[in-house]
C-alpha positions, 0 to 999 in steps of 0.5 A: 674491713673499715666499714664494719670499724665504722659500724661497730663504731656507731653501735659502740656509741647508740650503746653506751651514750643513747638514754644520755643523748634523749635525755638532754633532748627530752629535757630541753625539748619537752615533747617525746617526737622533738627529742626523738627527731633531735637524736636522731639529727644528733647521731646523723651528724656523730655518723658523718663527722671525721672528728676523732675521739681521744677516749670515751669521755671525750666522745661523751662530751662531744654528744652531750655538747652536740646535744645541748646546742641542737637543742638551742638550735630547735627552741628557737625554730619558728617551729618549735611548739611549747608543751605544757610541763604538766602534759610532759610523761616523764618516761625514767623517774618512778617515785613522785619525788623524783618527779617533783625534783625532775620539774622543779629542774626543768623549770630552773633558768636555762644557765642553773637547768644545764649546771644541775641536770649535767651535774647531778643527772649525768654526774658530769665534775663542774670542771667538765660542765665549765667545759662543756658549757665554755665558761669558767669552772667559778661560774657553774660553781656559782650555778649549781649553788644557786641552782640548788639554792631556787630547788630548795626555796621551791621544795621545801626545807627538805630537799636534799640534793 
C-alpha cells in the first residue's frame, strides 16, 4: 500500500512540475540533451529523497532549487560544451517577440537572469525568489530592476514587461 502512495506522489509531481523543471534546465543548459539528462537527475533525486514537503508550493520550490543547483553543477563540469544561442530551439514560445525577449533574458548575467526568469516565467514573488536563491528580498528587487533596465536597453523603448 505504501508503494502505491509513493508511485502516486511521483506521478503527481511529474504531472505538475515536469514542464517547470525542464524549462529551468533548458534555460540554463541551452541544449535539449543536457536538459533531459538534468531533468532525469532531478527527478531521481526527488524519488530518492526522504524529505516531507509542507505543501505543494514547498515541493515546487524544492524542485526549482534542485533544478538550478543541478544545472549550475553541470555548467561547472568539464564535459559541458557551450552551445550558441542561435542554435538553440525554443519549443515553448510561438511569437517572434517572445523569442527575442527570451534570447535577451538568457544573455543576462546569471543573477539577473535567475530573478527575471523566476519572476516572469515561473510566477514567483520577490520574497519567494529570495528564499530560493538564498539572498535578501531587496537584492531581488535590485536584480529585477537592473535586469529590466538591461532588457529595455537591449530591446529598445518599445519593450514592455
